[in-house]
KOLDO-47967 format. One line per field, with one value per residue: residue in three letters; x, z, y of N, C-alpha, C, O in turn. Coordinates in steps of 0.02 Angstrom, whole numbers, padded with zeros to 5 digits. Each point is the difference from the previous one (the first is absolute). Layout:
<sites>
resn	(ala:...)
n.east	(X:...)
n.up	(Z:...)
n.north	(Y:...)
ca.east	(X:...)
ca.up	(Z:...)
ca.north	(Y:...)
c.east	(X:...)
c.up	(Z:...)
c.north	(Y:...)
o.east	(X:...)
o.up	(Z:...)
o.north	(Y:...)
</sites>
This chain:
<sites>
resn	(met:asp:ile:val:pro:ser:gly:gln:thr:leu:gly:ala:arg:val:glu:gly:ile:asn:leu:gly:asn:pro:leu:ser:asp:ala:asp:phe:arg:ile:leu:leu:arg:ala:leu:gly:arg:his:gly:val:leu:cys:phe:pro:asn:gln:thr:phe:gly:thr:pro:glu:phe:ala:ala:phe:ala:arg:arg:phe:gly:ala:leu:glu:val:asn:val:ala:asn:leu:phe:his:glu:pro:gly:phe:pro:glu:val:met:ile:leu:ser:asn:gln:ile:leu:pro:asp:gly:gln:pro:ala:gly:leu:asn:asp:ala:gly:gln:gly:trp:his:thr:asp:met:ser:tyr:ser:lys:asp:ile:ala:leu:ala:asn:val:leu:his:ala:his:ala:val:pro:thr:arg:asn:gly:lys:ser:val:gly:glu:thr:gln:phe:arg:asp:met:his:ala:ala:tyr:asp:glu:leu:pro:glu:his:leu:lys:glu:arg:leu:glu:gly:arg:thr:ala:thr:his:asp:phe:glu:lys:phe:trp:glu:thr:met:arg:gln:arg:pro:gly:ser:arg:arg:ala:lys:leu:thr:asp:ala:gln:lys:arg:lys:arg:pro:pro:val:ser:gln:pro:leu:val:arg:val:his:pro:leu:thr:gly:arg:lys:val:leu:tyr:ala:asn:pro:gly:tyr:thr:met:arg:ile:asp:gly:met:asp:glu:his:glu:ser:gly:arg:ile:leu:asp:tyr:leu:phe:arg:his:gln:glu:arg:ala:asp:phe:leu:tyr:ala:his:arg:trp:ala:val:gly:asp:val:leu:met:trp:asp:asn:ile:gly:thr:val:his:asn:ala:val:ala:asp:tyr:thr:pro:asp:glu:his:arg:tyr:met:arg:arg:ala:gln:ile:met:ala:thr:leu:asp:tyr:pro:ala:leu:val:ala)
n.east	(-00362:00032:00041:00000:00049:00000:-00023:-00090:00062:-00006:-00103:-00100:00028:-00076:00030:-00042:00027:-00103:00075:-00006:00076:-00108:00044:00058:-00076:-00043:-00080:-00103:-00047:-00056:-00101:-00084:-00041:-00079:-00104:-00056:-00055:-00097:-00082:00045:-00100:00048:-00075:00059:00030:00034:-00085:00029:-00106:-00043:-00095:00014:00010:-00089:-00062:00040:-00006:-00099:00023:00058:-00091:-00005:-00092:00107:-00040:00032:00095:00072:-00006:00097:-00049:-00100:00019:-00029:-00021:00090:-00069:-00058:-00074:00101:-00015:00040:00016:00044:-00079:00011:-00060:-00083:-00039:00064:-00097:00043:00067:00104:-00007:00031:-00040:-00091:-00004:-00024:00042:00108:-00061:-00043:-00039:-00034:00094:-00046:-00008:-00077:-00075:00051:00086:-00100:-00092:00077:-00084:00073:-00066:00069:-00010:00063:00039:00042:-00017:00078:-00023:-00107:00045:-00025:-00077:00088:00109:-00035:00031:00067:-00049:00088:-00110:-00041:-00005:-00082:-00104:-00050:-00024:-00097:00054:00071:00105:00020:00039:00105:00078:00009:00068:-00094:00080:-00001:-00077:00058:-00111:00058:-00110:-00011:00028:-00064:-00082:00035:00015:-00092:-00038:00073:-00061:00102:-00050:00061:-00055:00098:-00102:00004:00075:-00094:-00044:-00071:00045:00025:-00087:-00016:00067:-00060:00069:00062:-00047:00105:-00060:00082:-00037:-00007:-00080:00075:-00073:00066:00067:-00055:00006:00105:-00064:00063:-00015:00064:-00050:00060:-00060:00004:00077:-00061:-00066:00106:-00089:-00025:-00009:00096:-00022:00072:-00021:-00072:00035:00053:-00062:-00049:00068:00023:-00072:00007:00079:-00025:-00070:00083:-00004:00102:00066:00016:00084:-00090:00031:-00074:00017:-00019:-00092:-00007:-00058:00093:00004:00002:00044:-00028:00092:-00100:-00020:-00036:-00075:00091:-00054:00014:-00056:00022:00042:00004:-00088:-00020:00011:00097:00063:-00076:-00035:-00015:-00009:-00025:-00056:00062:-00062:00083:-00104:00074:-00070:00078:-00073:00066:00026:-00085:00006:00077:-00073)
n.up	(01116:-00087:00065:-00096:00081:-00090:00048:-00069:-00091:-00055:00005:-00044:00088:-00083:00107:-00038:-00108:00040:-00081:00027:00082:00023:-00067:00077:00065:00077:-00027:-00001:00099:00045:-00043:00043:00103:00006:-00024:00079:00076:-00029:00006:00067:-00051:00077:-00084:00084:-00090:-00081:00073:-00095:00029:-00102:00005:00016:-00094:-00066:00034:-00024:-00103:-00026:00043:-00084:-00050:-00030:-00038:-00008:-00064:00004:00007:00042:00111:00051:-00068:-00037:00110:-00031:-00070:-00051:-00030:00096:-00044:00033:-00111:00091:-00108:00041:00078:-00037:-00029:00057:00054:00082:00057:-00022:00061:-00042:00082:-00109:-00025:00043:-00017:-00107:00103:00000:00088:-00042:00056:-00108:-00019:-00054:00106:-00060:-00052:00090:-00033:00041:-00052:00026:-00072:00057:-00087:00077:-00111:-00052:00046:-00057:-00053:00081:-00054:-00037:-00095:00092:-00081:-00042:00021:00106:-00088:00091:-00026:00067:-00013:00065:-00014:-00073:00042:00058:-00077:-00002:-00098:00084:-00034:00013:00099:00027:-00035:00070:00084:00023:00008:-00104:00012:-00095:00021:-00030:00002:-00054:00080:00090:-00005:-00004:00102:00058:-00020:00055:00094:00006:-00101:-00016:00099:00043:00034:-00109:00061:00056:-00097:-00042:-00055:-00109:-00070:-00027:-00087:00023:-00080:00067:00050:00000:00095:-00011:00039:00036:00025:00051:-00081:-00052:-00081:-00090:-00044:00015:-00085:-00016:-00038:00009:-00099:00020:00083:00100:00074:-00008:00068:-00001:00067:-00105:-00038:00028:-00108:-00041:00013:-00072:-00104:-00007:-00002:-00095:-00075:00016:-00035:-00110:-00032:00008:-00083:-00071:00056:00002:00031:-00109:-00016:-00066:00044:-00079:00088:-00110:00051:-00034:-00059:-00060:00105:-00107:00101:-00092:00062:-00018:00110:00064:-00084:-00010:-00098:00042:-00097:00085:-00092:00107:-00046:00015:-00113:-00006:-00002:00025:-00070:00111:-00058:00110:-00072:00089:-00062:00076:-00024:-00043:00030:00040:00084:-00090:-00048:-00064:-00108:-00052:-00021)
n.north	(-00508:-00065:00083:-00059:00061:00067:00100:00001:00018:-00097:00046:-00031:-00063:-00004:-00008:-00098:-00010:00023:-00018:-00109:00002:00020:00079:-00056:00050:-00069:-00075:00045:00022:-00086:-00023:00061:-00021:-00081:00036:00057:-00061:-00049:00075:-00079:00006:-00067:00000:-00046:-00062:00069:-00009:00051:00023:-00020:-00060:-00110:-00062:-00021:-00087:-00103:-00044:-00047:-00101:-00047:-00041:00108:-00052:-00032:00084:-00107:00061:-00074:00015:-00026:-00075:00030:00016:-00105:00085:-00045:00083:-00001:-00073:00035:-00014:-00053:00021:-00097:00010:-00105:00090:-00052:00092:-00044:-00003:00101:-00066:00007:00077:-00001:00101:-00048:00111:-00020:-00006:00028:-00034:00095:-00089:00003:-00058:-00088:-00035:00055:-00067:00042:-00064:-00033:-00039:-00078:-00023:-00064:-00032:-00043:00016:00077:-00096:00087:-00097:00006:-00095:00008:00040:00060:00010:00057:-00012:00014:00063:-00009:00099:-00017:00023:-00080:-00112:-00031:00003:-00082:-00078:00055:00008:00017:-00022:-00111:-00035:00029:-00074:-00087:00031:-00056:-00078:00045:-00081:00007:00004:-00091:00029:00098:00075:00019:00079:00108:00047:00031:00103:00067:-00007:-00049:00001:00092:-00006:00037:00030:00021:00055:-00028:00032:-00077:-00089:00019:-00008:-00108:-00022:00091:00037:-00066:00090:-00040:00005:00075:00098:-00106:00074:-00066:-00029:-00073:00037:00040:-00104:00035:00039:-00092:00105:-00092:00017:-00094:-00047:00050:-00036:00095:00061:00035:-00004:00035:-00105:00049:00022:00076:00110:00047:00024:00099:00094:00035:00048:00108:00079:00021:00072:00109:00028:00026:00097:-00046:00085:00022:-00072:00009:-00099:00031:-00067:00003:00040:-00106:00076:-00014:00038:00036:00021:00060:00016:00047:00003:-00085:-00009:-00067:00007:-00105:00014:-00070:00047:-00033:00054:-00109:-00001:-00058:00092:-00078:00082:-00010:00096:-00007:00066:00028:00070:-00009:00035:00073:-00084:-00070:00003:-00013:00098:00037:-00032:00063:00083)
ca.east	(00042:00071:00041:00068:00045:00044:00069:00034:-00020:-00072:-00034:-00025:-00051:-00057:-00034:-00054:-00054:-00036:-00017:-00068:-00045:00011:00050:-00021:00036:00064:00044:00014:00053:00060:00028:00027:00065:00047:00018:00050:00062:00034:-00002:-00029:-00033:-00024:-00052:00001:-00055:-00065:-00047:-00062:-00021:00013:-00032:00036:00065:-00011:-00021:00060:00041:-00036:00002:00058:-00006:-00036:00037:00011:-00012:00058:-00015:-00007:-00067:00004:00012:-00025:-00050:-00067:-00035:00049:00052:00057:00040:00034:00028:00068:00010:00030:-00039:-00039:-00064:-00012:-00015:00061:00008:00036:-00042:00014:00059:00054:00065:-00011:00049:00067:00043:-00005:-00047:-00049:-00066:-00038:00039:-00016:-00066:-00004:-00022:00046:-00025:00028:00022:-00022:-00015:-00004:-00018:00028:-00041:00044:00069:00045:00050:00049:00039:-00027:00007:-00036:00038:-00041:-00004:-00010:00055:-00016:00055:-00022:00013:00018:00072:00034:00005:00043:00070:00025:00045:-00037:-00003:-00050:-00065:-00014:-00013:-00064:-00055:-00043:00001:-00048:00020:-00055:-00011:-00041:-00025:00019:00070:00002:-00041:00037:00055:-00026:-00027:00055:00031:-00021:-00058:-00050:-00066:-00027:-00011:00020:-00051:-00041:00000:-00046:00035:00052:-00033:-00018:00060:00053:00056:-00012:00059:-00002:00059:00053:00001:-00065:-00009:-00043:-00058:-00005:00059:00023:00069:00009:00017:00020:-00056:00022:00008:00021:-00055:-00042:00029:00030:00049:-00009:-00029:00036:00072:00033:-00013:00058:00005:-00057:00016:00055:-00024:-00046:00040:00030:-00053:-00021:00054:00000:-00053:00018:00039:-00025:-00032:-00067:-00040:-00038:-00033:-00052:-00013:-00072:-00033:-00072:-00037:00030:-00021:00056:-00019:00061:-00001:00020:00032:00066:00039:-00007:-00004:00015:-00021:00050:-00034:00047:-00040:-00019:-00073:-00031:00002:-00056:-00008:-00067:-00009:-00045:00035:-00038:00042:-00031:00021:00012:-00059:-00021:00042:00041:00034:-00047:-00017:00055:00022)
ca.up	(-00057:00018:-00053:00007:-00047:-00039:00021:-00053:-00004:-00010:00002:00060:-00010:00045:00011:00048:-00023:-00060:-00035:-00026:00048:00003:00049:00054:-00001:00034:-00045:-00056:00020:00010:-00065:-00029:00032:-00021:-00070:00002:00033:-00035:-00071:-00036:00047:-00029:00037:-00033:00004:-00004:-00050:-00003:-00067:-00025:00039:00063:-00017:-00015:00062:00041:-00029:00002:00069:00007:-00045:-00062:-00045:-00067:-00059:-00043:-00060:-00057:00009:-00027:00044:00067:00021:-00019:00051:00043:-00043:00041:00016:-00062:-00001:-00025:-00015:-00064:-00026:-00060:00006:-00054:-00064:-00024:00027:00064:00060:00036:-00022:00012:00013:00048:00052:-00015:-00005:00063:-00005:00054:-00030:00004:00005:-00060:00011:00048:00061:00005:00033:00065:00004:-00048:00032:-00046:00030:-00044:-00010:-00031:00005:-00038:00040:-00036:00046:00067:00027:-00039:-00039:-00011:00061:-00006:00036:00024:00027:00054:-00018:00062:00008:-00056:00014:00059:-00018:-00049:00026:00024:-00051:-00049:00033:-00006:-00072:-00020:00040:-00035:-00072:-00027:-00061:-00043:-00006:-00059:-00007:-00064:00001:00021:-00046:-00062:00016:00002:-00066:-00044:00018:-00043:00022:00034:-00031:00012:-00057:00010:00035:-00043:00019:00057:00059:00016:00030:00068:00041:-00025:00046:00060:00041:00069:00039:00004:00070:00031:00068:-00003:00044:00055:00044:00013:-00021:-00070:-00045:-00069:-00043:-00070:-00019:-00071:-00045:-00020:00007:-00064:00005:00056:-00029:00006:00003:-00063:-00017:00017:00073:00022:-00015:00043:00068:00001:-00007:00066:00046:-00017:00019:00073:00023:-00011:00055:00022:00065:-00009:-00038:00031:-00051:00024:-00037:00005:00010:-00013:00058:00026:-00017:00012:00000:00007:00002:-00065:00009:00030:-00034:-00071:-00005:-00064:-00004:-00036:-00046:-00014:-00009:-00069:-00010:00029:00073:00002:00051:-00002:00060:-00001:00019:00014:00011:00050:-00006:00065:00005:00069:00043:00032:00062:00056:00014:00033:00059)
ca.north	(00017:00001:00030:-00026:00034:-00043:00011:00037:00071:00000:-00064:-00032:-00051:00012:-00064:00001:00044:-00021:00061:-00006:00032:00073:00021:00045:00064:-00010:-00037:00044:00046:-00039:-00017:00061:00014:-00052:00015:00053:-00023:-00056:00012:-00057:-00046:-00062:-00036:-00066:-00048:00034:-00028:00038:00017:00068:00053:00009:00029:00071:00034:00010:00054:00063:00026:00044:00057:-00013:-00043:00027:-00042:00010:00039:-00045:-00030:-00068:-00058:00008:-00048:00021:00039:00035:00030:00021:-00059:-00020:-00067:-00006:-00071:-00020:-00056:00009:-00033:-00048:00033:00032:00067:00001:00004:00062:00036:-00048:00032:00054:00015:-00024:00059:00038:00055:00011:00006:00062:00061:00038:00029:00055:-00033:-00056:-00061:-00019:-00069:-00050:-00064:-00057:-00064:-00052:-00059:-00050:00024:-00044:-00036:-00040:-00042:00006:00067:00050:00049:00059:00040:00072:00034:00067:00040:00043:00069:00036:-00009:00031:00072:00011:-00013:00048:00052:00059:00052:-00018:00011:00071:00015:-00028:00027:00046:-00014:-00048:-00036:-00022:-00072:-00011:-00068:-00028:-00023:-00071:-00040:-00011:-00045:-00068:-00017:-00017:-00064:-00056:-00038:00043:00005:00067:00043:00069:00039:00043:00071:00007:-00024:00049:00058:-00018:-00002:00045:00006:00041:00014:-00024:00018:-00050:-00021:00014:-00025:-00059:00013:-00048:00002:00068:00006:00016:-00054:00017:-00018:-00001:-00070:-00006:-00017:00055:00065:00021:00054:00047:00061:00062:-00013:-00017:-00070:-00040:-00004:-00041:-00070:-00022:-00010:-00057:-00061:-00013:-00022:-00068:-00046:00001:-00044:-00070:-00027:-00065:00005:00027:-00049:-00055:-00041:-00045:-00062:-00011:-00065:00005:00025:00061:00068:00045:00071:00039:00073:00028:00064:-00011:-00053:-00015:-00073:-00032:-00070:-00039:-00047:-00055:-00061:-00013:00001:-00060:00006:00046:00052:00031:00041:00057:00061:00061:00058:00042:00069:00033:00043:00010:00042:-00052:00022:-00002:-00069:-00035:00039)
c.east	(00072:00039:00073:00045:00047:00072:00041:-00026:-00075:-00028:-00021:-00055:-00055:-00041:-00058:-00056:-00030:-00025:-00068:-00051:00014:00051:-00033:00040:00070:00050:00019:00057:00065:00033:00027:00069:00052:00022:00053:00066:00037:-00003:-00033:-00029:-00024:-00050:-00005:-00068:-00069:-00042:-00065:-00014:00015:-00036:00037:00069:-00006:-00018:00060:00041:-00034:-00002:00054:-00002:-00038:00044:00000:-00021:00056:-00020:-00009:-00068:-00004:00003:-00023:-00053:-00070:-00036:00045:00055:00061:00044:00027:00027:00070:00015:00035:-00039:-00039:-00065:-00011:-00016:00060:00012:00039:-00048:00010:00060:00062:00066:-00005:00060:00071:00045:-00012:-00043:-00039:-00067:-00031:00043:-00013:-00068:00003:-00021:00040:-00031:00034:00032:-00027:-00014:-00006:-00019:00019:-00046:00038:00070:00045:00053:00045:00043:-00022:00006:-00037:00050:-00047:-00007:-00014:00051:-00021:00064:-00028:00018:00005:00076:00038:00007:00050:00074:00026:00051:-00039:-00005:-00053:-00070:-00020:-00018:-00070:-00060:-00038:-00004:-00056:00030:-00063:-00002:-00050:-00018:00026:00071:00004:-00038:00039:00060:-00023:-00024:00055:00033:-00025:-00060:-00053:-00065:-00031:-00008:00026:-00057:-00039:00006:-00045:00033:00054:-00031:-00021:00060:00055:00058:-00016:00067:-00012:00061:00051:00008:-00068:-00003:-00051:-00059:-00007:00058:00021:00072:00004:00020:00022:-00056:00019:00014:00017:-00058:-00036:00033:00040:00057:-00016:-00022:00045:00075:00027:-00005:00059:00006:-00056:00015:00054:-00025:-00048:00037:00032:-00054:-00022:00053:00006:-00052:00019:00042:-00031:-00037:-00069:-00049:-00035:-00036:-00050:-00007:-00072:-00018:-00075:-00035:00029:-00040:00059:-00026:00063:-00013:00026:00033:00072:00040:-00004:00000:00010:-00023:00050:-00035:00047:-00037:-00020:-00076:-00035:00002:-00048:00000:-00069:-00012:-00054:00037:-00050:00048:-00037:00026:00004:-00055:-00022:00048:00045:00037:-00046:-00015:00056:00025:-00012)
c.up	(00024:-00059:00012:-00050:-00035:00026:-00052:-00001:-00008:00015:00069:-00020:00052:00005:00049:-00019:-00064:-00036:-00034:00046:00001:00055:00054:-00006:00030:-00046:-00061:00018:00011:-00067:-00036:00029:-00024:-00073:-00003:00027:-00042:-00076:-00042:00052:-00039:00047:-00032:00006:00002:-00056:00004:-00072:-00018:00042:00066:-00011:-00012:00063:00046:-00026:00008:00069:00008:-00045:-00063:-00047:-00071:-00052:-00049:-00065:-00062:00001:-00033:00056:00072:00015:-00020:00058:00047:-00043:00038:00019:-00066:00006:-00032:-00012:-00066:-00031:-00063:00007:-00058:-00067:-00029:00025:00066:00058:00037:-00031:00018:00019:00052:00047:-00014:-00017:00060:-00009:00065:-00032:00015:00013:-00060:00007:00050:00068:00007:00038:00067:-00004:-00058:00038:-00054:00040:-00049:-00003:-00035:00000:-00040:00045:-00046:00051:00072:00032:-00044:-00038:-00012:00062:-00017:00046:00018:00022:00046:-00015:00061:00008:-00056:00011:00058:-00018:-00055:00031:00019:-00053:-00053:00030:-00007:-00072:-00021:00036:-00039:-00075:-00019:-00061:-00038:-00004:-00057:-00006:-00064:-00001:00017:-00049:-00064:00011:-00001:-00069:-00048:00015:-00046:00030:00034:-00039:00011:-00066:00016:00034:-00050:00024:00061:00065:00022:00033:00072:00047:-00030:00049:00058:00035:00071:00038:00001:00070:00029:00070:-00002:00049:00059:00049:00020:-00020:-00074:-00040:-00067:-00046:-00073:-00018:-00075:-00047:-00028:00002:-00062:00009:00062:-00030:00012:00004:-00069:-00013:00019:00076:00029:-00011:00045:00071:00003:-00007:00067:00048:-00014:00018:00076:00028:-00004:00056:00028:00067:-00003:-00026:00046:-00055:00032:-00046:00014:00018:-00015:00064:00031:-00023:00018:-00008:00009:-00008:-00066:00005:00024:-00031:-00076:-00005:-00072:00003:-00045:-00042:-00020:-00005:-00074:-00008:00029:00076:00019:00061:-00007:00066:-00011:00029:00013:00018:00046:-00007:00070:00012:00071:00037:00042:00062:00060:00021:00038:00062:00064)
c.north	(00008:00026:-00018:00035:-00048:00004:00036:00072:00008:-00069:-00024:-00049:00012:-00064:00009:00047:-00028:00062:-00004:00032:00075:00016:00043:00065:-00008:-00036:00042:00047:-00037:-00015:00062:00016:-00050:00011:00055:-00024:-00050:00005:-00054:-00049:-00061:-00033:-00070:-00036:00033:-00030:00040:00019:00072:00053:00014:00031:00075:00038:00012:00058:00068:00031:00053:00061:-00020:-00042:00028:-00051:00016:00033:-00044:-00035:-00069:-00051:00012:-00053:00024:00035:00038:00030:00023:-00059:-00029:-00072:00003:-00073:-00009:-00058:00021:-00041:-00048:00033:00037:00069:-00002:00007:00066:00035:-00040:00032:00056:00007:-00019:00059:00044:00062:00008:00010:00068:00062:00045:00035:00057:-00027:-00064:-00058:-00009:-00069:-00041:-00065:-00053:-00063:-00055:-00061:-00056:00031:-00047:-00031:-00039:-00038:00011:00068:00050:00044:00059:00043:00073:00034:00071:00035:00054:00073:00045:-00003:00034:00076:00012:-00004:00045:00047:00062:00054:-00016:00006:00073:00019:-00023:00031:00053:-00010:-00049:-00033:-00021:-00076:-00011:-00074:-00033:-00027:-00074:-00044:-00016:-00046:-00072:-00023:-00021:-00067:-00055:-00037:00042:-00001:00069:00038:00070:00037:00042:00073:00011:-00023:00049:00061:-00013:00002:00044:00002:00047:00012:-00024:00026:-00056:-00027:00016:-00030:-00057:00009:-00048:00006:00070:00013:00017:-00062:00029:-00025:00009:-00073:-00004:-00010:00060:00069:00018:00050:00042:00067:00061:-00007:-00015:-00075:-00045:-00009:-00042:-00074:-00027:-00015:-00059:-00066:-00018:-00027:-00071:-00051:-00005:-00048:-00074:-00030:-00064:00005:00034:-00052:-00050:-00037:-00046:-00060:-00022:-00072:00011:00020:00062:00061:00045:00072:00041:00075:00028:00068:-00010:-00056:00010:-00076:-00024:-00072:-00038:-00053:-00056:-00067:-00004:00004:-00061:-00001:00056:00045:00032:00036:00052:00060:00057:00056:00049:00071:00032:00052:00015:00047:-00046:00024:-00002:-00071:-00036:00036:-00038)
o.east	(00014:-00003:00029:-00005:00019:00040:00059:-00039:-00027:00037:00039:-00035:00014:-00030:-00004:-00036:00037:-00045:-00025:-00057:00057:-00001:-00041:00051:00048:00057:00057:00046:00054:00061:00051:00047:00058:00058:00047:00053:00062:00039:-00035:00036:-00033:00015:-00031:-00040:-00043:00023:-00039:00044:00026:00031:00008:00022:00039:00021:00005:00020:00033:-00011:-00005:00042:-00013:00061:-00049:00011:00008:-00052:-00038:-00024:-00047:00025:00038:-00030:-00015:-00004:-00024:00055:00053:00054:-00037:00018:00009:-00002:-00006:00023:-00021:00003:00034:00012:-00006:00052:-00005:-00051:-00045:00027:00010:00046:00042:00026:00041:-00002:-00057:00011:00005:-00009:00003:-00028:00016:-00023:00038:00026:-00008:-00053:00060:00056:-00047:00034:-00037:00023:-00025:-00013:-00014:00010:-00002:00029:-00018:00027:00041:-00019:-00003:00056:-00060:-00055:00011:00005:-00039:00049:-00053:00058:00022:00033:00054:00053:00043:00041:00057:-00005:-00050:-00052:-00031:-00047:-00057:-00043:-00032:-00056:00028:-00039:-00021:00048:-00052:00051:-00047:00044:00015:00016:00032:00023:-00001:00018:00034:00009:-00013:00043:-00058:00000:-00051:-00001:-00059:00044:00008:-00059:00028:00023:00016:-00007:00010:00029:-00001:-00007:00050:-00009:-00036:00048:-00054:00053:-00019:00021:-00024:00037:-00056:00011:-00034:-00009:00034:00027:-00048:00037:-00021:-00015:-00022:00029:-00022:00004:-00017:-00023:00044:00054:-00056:00034:00029:00035:-00035:00008:-00011:00012:00012:-00010:-00003:00019:00004:-00017:00002:00013:-00012:-00016:00014:00012:-00032:00019:-00061:-00046:-00035:-00060:00028:-00030:00014:-00011:-00019:00036:-00026:00013:-00032:-00018:00023:-00030:00039:-00048:00057:00023:00046:00053:-00044:00026:-00003:00017:00009:-00033:00017:00027:00001:-00036:-00060:-00029:00017:00016:-00020:00000:-00010:00041:-00048:00049:-00054:00060:-00033:00011:-00047:00053:-00014:00003:00021:-00009:-00014:00044:00016)
o.up	(00050:-00055:00050:-00060:00029:-00013:00011:00043:00023:00004:00048:-00049:00059:-00048:00037:00044:-00044:00024:-00026:-00020:-00010:00054:-00015:-00034:-00024:-00006:-00024:-00041:-00017:-00007:-00035:-00037:-00012:-00017:-00038:-00025:-00003:-00034:-00048:00044:-00052:00059:-00053:00044:00039:-00056:00046:-00042:00041:00015:00019:00039:00026:00009:00030:00038:00015:00008:00043:00005:-00011:-00001:-00024:00009:-00022:-00030:-00045:-00052:-00036:00055:00046:-00046:00007:00056:00043:-00003:-00030:00029:-00041:00055:-00055:00047:-00046:-00050:-00007:00016:-00051:-00053:-00050:-00016:00037:-00005:00034:-00051:00059:00019:00000:00027:00045:-00055:00025:-00045:00045:-00039:00055:00014:00001:-00048:00049:00052:-00040:00031:00008:00023:-00035:00049:-00049:00056:-00056:00051:00011:-00022:00011:00043:-00056:00046:00046:00057:-00061:00023:00015:00015:-00056:00060:-00035:00021:-00013:00000:-00006:00010:00011:-00015:-00005:00029:-00022:00060:-00032:-00005:-00027:-00035:-00015:-00012:-00042:-00026:-00027:-00034:00041:-00030:00030:-00011:-00009:-00003:00000:-00038:-00036:-00017:-00024:-00044:-00027:-00018:-00046:-00038:-00022:00060:00021:-00061:-00016:-00042:00058:-00015:-00046:00055:00044:00052:00060:00047:00041:00060:-00023:00058:-00008:-00009:00028:-00030:00005:00010:-00005:00016:-00025:00058:00048:00059:00050:00013:-00037:00024:-00019:00000:-00033:00039:-00039:-00059:-00059:-00035:-00021:-00029:00025:-00043:00053:00020:-00041:00046:00027:00024:00045:00045:00022:00029:00046:00033:00019:00036:00046:00022:00027:00051:00032:-00004:00011:00012:00051:-00003:00049:-00044:00050:-00060:00057:-00017:00011:00053:00041:-00058:00058:-00050:00047:-00031:-00018:-00051:-00021:00027:-00025:00044:-00047:00047:-00058:00027:-00059:00019:-00036:00050:00015:00032:-00004:00056:-00056:00053:-00056:00045:-00037:00036:-00018:00009:00047:-00009:00010:-00025:00058:00049:00055:00059:00040:00035:00054)
o.north	(00033:-00028:00021:-00015:-00051:-00046:00014:00020:00050:-00049:00005:00010:00007:-00021:00049:00024:-00022:00034:00050:00011:00021:-00030:00043:00002:00030:00021:-00004:00009:00026:00005:-00004:00016:00017:-00012:-00005:00019:00003:-00034:00015:-00022:00007:-00013:-00006:00015:-00019:-00007:-00008:-00003:00038:00051:00058:00041:00040:00057:00054:00044:00049:00060:00043:00044:-00059:00008:00027:-00060:00057:-00015:00018:-00022:-00015:00015:-00009:-00029:00060:-00026:00037:-00027:00009:00011:-00027:-00021:00026:-00040:00041:-00028:00057:-00059:00005:-00030:00035:00030:-00049:00034:00023:-00022:-00016:-00035:00045:-00050:00002:00026:00004:00041:-00041:00047:00025:00053:00060:00031:-00003:00021:-00046:00007:00012:-00010:00020:-00015:00009:-00010:-00002:-00032:-00059:00057:-00061:00033:-00019:00030:00000:00009:-00008:00013:-00003:00023:00023:-00016:00032:-00032:00029:00019:00057:00052:00028:00028:00043:00035:-00008:00015:00017:00032:00046:00019:00016:00042:00032:-00002:00047:00033:-00040:00024:-00012:-00032:00038:-00043:-00060:-00046:-00039:-00055:-00057:-00040:-00044:-00058:-00040:-00023:00000:-00015:-00027:00003:00010:00001:00018:-00011:00030:00013:00041:00033:00011:00029:00045:00011:-00026:-00017:00050:-00037:00009:00008:-00059:-00057:00056:-00047:00009:00017:00015:-00016:00010:00054:-00010:-00043:00055:-00059:00047:-00037:00042:00018:00001:00045:-00037:-00008:00000:00028:00008:00047:-00029:-00041:-00054:-00056:-00040:-00041:-00058:-00050:-00041:-00049:-00058:-00048:-00039:-00055:-00053:-00032:-00042:-00058:-00003:-00039:00003:00013:-00024:00032:-00034:00008:-00010:-00047:00054:-00028:00033:00006:00001:00018:-00012:00021:-00011:00026:00036:-00018:00035:-00034:00039:-00036:00018:-00044:-00007:-00052:00049:00002:00003:-00044:00059:-00020:00017:-00030:00024:-00007:00009:-00011:00024:00012:-00021:00060:00039:00017:-00012:-00037:-00018:-00014:-00045:-00024:00026)
</sites>
């Protein structure tokens, strides 16, 4: 196995490994450390079925079943299908607008996610180049570069995150097929409070844990002041030196750190430029500091 850093703030290419085979304990620990160090790992040219894909993801923690419970692989409710394709019967093949807008998956949940894994089966292309890149921002660097007075202000503070905020933002977009959340779905995902600054379980360093998609307000703070600080934090994250973008190729497996990054799926492709990916969400259920020690 060869891990080749991108040379940017995030990202590395992992070659010489077949993810269809069970990971050895040694390779598992190497990949955990690499995930903490690089934030985004690309495993190119991977060809395996849904059972092997789910088994690889499950090695890193329990897998989440999305609250919407839509578009999953038969027999694998934890493996979601992301696609803009329409089936012959006129039904969508998968969720067509997943991840569009800056966010951190599962920040709206009391139990947070360690990582996300996507496997590309169809990638939209135009003029010989792929479109529909996935962008990431480095929240280790975002915290490190905050002014010291603001670090002190945020320490020990929490903010409310709400699943419905992002869902409704996506639902209001033209052409959205998302239905309004049911009361039962809302009860499954009520708003939760998360620390604004948390210690990353793989690196031991502090990260900024706030994102435009789900973060609503800073708890116990005047509404105007909360809005002013969150607006600053979200604009701060936009620094060009925090950004890394992945251009997809068929067969790519992309695994990214959901604690130390925020991400955004760029939808710059048309309905005729097909995208089809399998997705698994890894919850932070293991004793990661012990595993990477």
